[in-house]
C-alpha positions as CSV (number, residue, x, y, z in Angstrom):
1,M,-2.4,-11.7,-10.8
2,A,0.1,-9.0,-11.8
3,S,0.5,-6.8,-14.9
4,P,3.6,-7.7,-16.8
5,E,4.8,-4.2,-16.0
6,T,4.5,-4.9,-12.3
7,K,7.9,-6.0,-10.8
8,I,8.0,-8.3,-7.8
9,C,11.6,-8.5,-6.5
10,K,13.1,-11.8,-5.2
11,G,12.5,-12.1,-1.5
12,A,9.1,-10.4,-1.5
13,L,6.3,-12.4,-0.1
14,V,3.0,-12.1,-2.0
15,K,0.6,-14.6,-0.4
16,G,-2.6,-14.9,-2.4
17,L,-1.2,-13.9,-5.9
18,Q,-1.6,-17.4,-7.4
19,E,-5.1,-17.7,-6.1
20,G,-6.1,-14.3,-7.5
21,N,-6.7,-12.8,-4.1
22,V,-3.9,-10.2,-4.7
23,R,-4.1,-8.2,-8.0
24,F,-1.7,-5.5,-9.2
25,G,-2.3,-2.8,-11.7
26,Y,0.2,-1.3,-14.1
27,G,3.7,-0.3,-13.0
28,C,3.7,-1.5,-9.4
29,M,7.0,-2.1,-7.7
30,I,7.3,-4.6,-4.8
31,H,10.7,-4.5,-3.2
32,P,12.5,-7.4,-1.5
33,F,11.2,-8.4,1.9
34,A,7.8,-6.7,1.4
35,N,4.9,-8.8,2.7
36,I,1.6,-8.7,0.9
37,I,-0.7,-11.2,2.5
38,T,-4.3,-12.4,2.2
39,E,-5.9,-14.8,4.5
40,G,-9.0,-16.9,3.8
41,D,-11.0,-15.4,0.9
42,S,-9.8,-11.8,1.7
43,T,-8.5,-9.8,-1.3
44,I,-6.2,-6.9,-2.0
45,I,-6.5,-5.1,-5.3
46,F,-3.8,-2.5,-6.2
47,G,-4.2,0.2,-8.8
48,D,-1.3,1.6,-10.9
49,Y,2.1,2.9,-9.9
50,N,2.2,1.8,-6.3
51,I,5.6,1.3,-4.6
52,I,5.9,-1.1,-1.7
53,E,9.3,-0.9,0.0
54,E,11.3,-3.3,2.1
55,G,9.7,-4.6,5.3
56,V,6.3,-3.2,4.4
57,T,3.3,-5.4,5.4
58,I,0.0,-5.0,3.6
59,K,-2.4,-7.6,4.9
60,A,-6.1,-8.4,4.4
61,C,-7.6,-10.9,6.9
62,P,-11.1,-11.9,7.7
63,K,-13.1,-9.9,10.3
64,V,-15.8,-11.1,12.6
65,N,-19.2,-9.7,11.7
66,A,-20.7,-8.2,14.9
67,K,-24.2,-9.2,13.9
68,T,-23.7,-12.8,12.9
69,G,-20.5,-13.6,14.9
70,K,-19.1,-15.2,11.7
71,E,-15.8,-14.4,10.0
72,E,-16.2,-12.6,6.7
73,P,-13.5,-11.9,4.1
74,T,-12.0,-8.3,3.9
75,Q,-11.7,-6.6,0.6
76,M,-8.9,-4.0,0.5
77,F,-8.5,-1.5,-2.4
78,I,-5.3,0.3,-2.9
79,G,-5.7,3.1,-5.4
80,N,-3.0,4.6,-7.7
81,Y,0.3,6.4,-7.0
82,N,0.8,5.3,-3.4
83,H,4.2,5.0,-1.8
84,F,4.5,2.6,1.2
85,K,7.8,3.2,2.8
86,I,10.1,0.9,4.8
87,G,8.5,-1.0,7.7
88,S,5.0,0.5,7.4
89,H,2.1,-1.8,8.3
90,I,-1.3,-1.6,6.7
91,E,-4.0,-4.1,7.7
92,N,-7.6,-4.3,6.6
93,T,-7.4,-0.7,5.4
94,S,-8.4,0.7,1.9
95,V,-6.3,3.5,0.6
96,Q,-7.3,5.9,-2.2
97,D,-4.8,7.7,-4.5
98,F,-1.6,9.8,-4.1
99,N,-0.7,8.9,-0.5
100,V,2.6,8.5,1.3
101,I,2.8,6.1,4.2
102,E,6.2,6.8,5.8
103,Y,8.7,4.7,7.7
104,K,7.1,2.4,10.3
105,A,3.7,4.0,10.2
106,K,0.9,1.7,11.2
107,I,-2.8,1.7,10.1
108,I,-5.1,-1.1,11.1
109,N,-8.9,-1.3,10.2
110,G,-8.9,2.3,9.0
111,Y,-9.5,4.1,5.7
112,I,-7.2,6.6,3.9
113,E,-8.6,9.1,1.5
114,S,-6.4,10.8,-1.2
115,K,-3.4,13.0,-1.0
116,T,-2.5,12.2,2.6
117,I,0.8,11.7,4.4
118,V,1.2,9.4,7.3
119,T,4.5,10.5,9.0
120,P,7.1,8.1,10.3
121,L,6.0,6.1,13.4
122,A,2.5,7.6,13.3
123,E,-0.5,5.3,13.9
124,L,-4.1,5.7,12.7
125,R,-6.4,4.4,15.4
126,E,-8.7,1.5,14.6
127,G,-11.8,2.5,12.7
128,K,-10.6,6.0,11.9
129,I,-10.7,7.8,8.5
130,L,-7.8,9.9,7.4
131,R,-9.5,12.6,5.2
132,T,-8.2,14.1,1.9
133,S,-5.0,16.2,2.3
134,A,-4.5,15.3,5.9
135,V,-1.1,14.8,7.4
136,L,-1.1,12.4,10.3
137,L,1.7,13.1,12.9
138,P,2.7,10.9,15.8
139,K,0.4,10.9,18.8
140,N,-2.6,11.3,16.5
141,K,-2.0,15.0,15.7
142,L,-3.4,16.2,12.4
143,M,-2.4,18.9,9.9
144,I,-3.7,19.8,6.5
145,N,-1.5,19.8,3.4
146,S,-2.8,22.6,1.2
147,T,0.2,22.6,-1.1
148,F,-0.1,19.2,-2.7
149,D,0.6,19.2,-6.4
150,E,-1.1,16.2,-7.9
151,E,0.6,16.4,-11.4
152,S,4.0,16.8,-9.9
153,Y,3.5,13.9,-7.5
154,K,2.2,11.7,-10.3
155,K,5.2,12.6,-12.6
156,N,7.6,11.9,-9.8
157,M,6.1,8.5,-9.0
158,V,6.1,7.4,-12.7
159,N,9.8,8.5,-12.9
160,L,10.7,6.6,-9.7
161,V,8.9,3.5,-10.9
162,G,10.8,3.8,-14.2
163,V,14.2,4.0,-12.4
164,L,13.3,1.1,-10.1
165,T,12.1,-1.0,-13.1
166,H,15.4,-0.3,-14.9
167,L,17.4,-1.4,-11.9
168,F,15.1,-4.5,-11.5
169,N,15.7,-5.4,-15.2
170,L,19.5,-4.9,-14.8
171,A,19.5,-7.2,-11.8
172,Q,17.6,-9.9,-13.8
173,T,20.1,-9.8,-16.7
174,K,23.1,-10.2,-14.4
175,K,21.9,-13.6,-13.2
């Protein structure tokens, strides 16, 4: 299910949308060749103003419960104003608000709090939490970003979604 203001470009794969296992908030932009995938009864719920670029994979798949040995669906929540850049891979990981996941970053079975940056090619080890205002560098090095301006970031994301929506609409009218 997608808000009418959410734009899903031709060539994007959103597996689970028709079944209601993938839901988008207001103003999300899904670029061509992005892959948003749910398996089984797993779900991914997006907030508002998320940008998912080309080659990004966001996936929710069942996990085995250690106590019962049975597979259970995963619920992923992606907050507001997140930017997933080209080739990044997020699997079974919830993400709060105002985050940037850079080129080919990889996060599997983790958790990302707000106002973080995962730099290009960085990987968050399985089961780890990236705390608010953290900057994850390659080789699991961390820094703190104490200069984050939430209002400026939010304004920039809304403007970027506006430009991308305009381009999307132009491409639709030229068909």
